[in-house]
C-alpha positions in Angstrom: 5.0 -22.2 74.0 5.7 -23.9 77.4 7.4 -27.3 77.3 8.0 -29.4 80.4 10.0 -32.6 80.5 10.1 -34.9 83.5 12.9 -37.3 84.2 14.3 -39.4 87.0 11.5 -42.0 87.4 12.2 -45.7 87.8 11.9 -48.8 89.9 12.9 -48.6 93.5 12.4 -50.7 96.6 10.3 -49.6 99.5 12.3 -47.3 101.7 14.4 -46.0 98.8 14.8 -42.6 97.3 14.4 -41.0 93.9 14.8 -37.5 92.6 12.5 -36.3 89.8 13.4 -33.4 87.6 11.2 -31.2 85.5 13.0 -29.1 82.9 11.1 -26.1 81.5 11.6 -24.3 78.3 12.5 -20.7 79.3 12.7 -19.2 82.7 10.6 -20.7 85.4 10.4 -17.4 87.3 7.5 -16.4 85.0 5.2 -19.1 86.4 2.8 -18.4 89.3 3.5 -21.8 90.6 4.9 -25.2 89.6 3.8 -28.5 91.0 4.1 -32.2 90.9 1.1 -34.4 90.5 0.7 -38.1 90.3 -1.8 -40.6 89.0 -2.0 -44.2 90.0 -3.8 -46.8 87.9 -7.6 -46.4 88.4 -7.2 -43.3 90.5 -7.6 -39.6 89.9 -4.7 -37.3 89.4 -3.7 -35.8 92.7 -1.5 -32.9 93.8 1.7 -34.0 95.5 3.8 -30.8 96.0 3.7 -27.2 94.9 6.2 -24.4 94.9 4.9 -20.9 94.4 6.7 -18.0 92.8 7.7 -16.5 96.1 9.3 -19.8 97.1 6.7 -21.1 99.6 5.7 -24.8 99.3 2.8 -27.0 100.0 2.5 -30.8 100.3 -0.1 -33.4 100.3 -0.5 -35.0 103.7 0.5 -38.4 102.3 4.0 -37.2 101.4 4.7 -34.4 103.9 8.0 -35.1 105.6 9.1 -37.5 103.0 9.1 -35.5 99.7 10.7 -32.1 99.1 10.0 -29.8 96.2 12.7 -27.4 95.1 13.8 -25.4 92.1 17.0 -24.2 90.4 16.1 -20.9 88.7 19.4 -20.9 86.8 18.7 -24.3 85.3 14.9 -23.7 84.8 14.3 -26.9 86.6 12.1 -28.0 89.5 12.9 -31.1 91.5 11.0 -33.6 93.7 13.2 -35.4 96.1 11.3 -38.5 97.3 12.6 -40.4 100.3 11.2 -43.3 102.3 9.2 -44.4 99.3 6.2 -46.7 99.8 4.4 -49.0 97.4 1.5 -46.6 97.4 3.7 -43.9 95.9 3.7 -45.9 92.7 2.2 -43.7 89.9 3.0 -41.7 86.9 4.3 -38.3 88.1 3.6 -35.2 86.2 5.1 -31.7 86.3 2.8 -28.8 86.0 3.4 -25.1 85.5 0.7 -22.3 85.8 0.9 -19.1 83.8 -2.7 -18.2 83.1 -3.1 -21.7 81.8 -1.8 -25.0 83.2 0.9 -26.7 81.3 1.8 -30.3 81.7 4.7 -32.6 81.0 4.3 -36.1 79.6 5.0 -37.8 82.9 7.5 -40.2 84.3 6.7 -43.6 85.9 7.7 -44.3 89.5 7.3 -47.8 90.7 8.0 -48.8 94.3 8.3 -52.5 95.0 7.5 -54.0 98.4 
């Protein structure tokens, strides 16, 4: 059983920063990849950032240079550092882990005010 719990969301002004955390049950080293997705009202869920088992990363064009995904293997936690936030970053952010199947956390709300 894989459990993922996100935290760190909240309300921030445009230009501000937030750091999201995703705590996993058990070691995260077993996952092929972990990722952050987001879903804004009325829009499809989209990939934001991915970190692969070997440590390489990938970002959506809309966040590249502003967001950074990282992981702490000892804490079984993946982070998403979000800087220079924009109102269009407002969404529910979800953590995902892939190990044969995709597992999802319940999400955390991020709201960026203009």
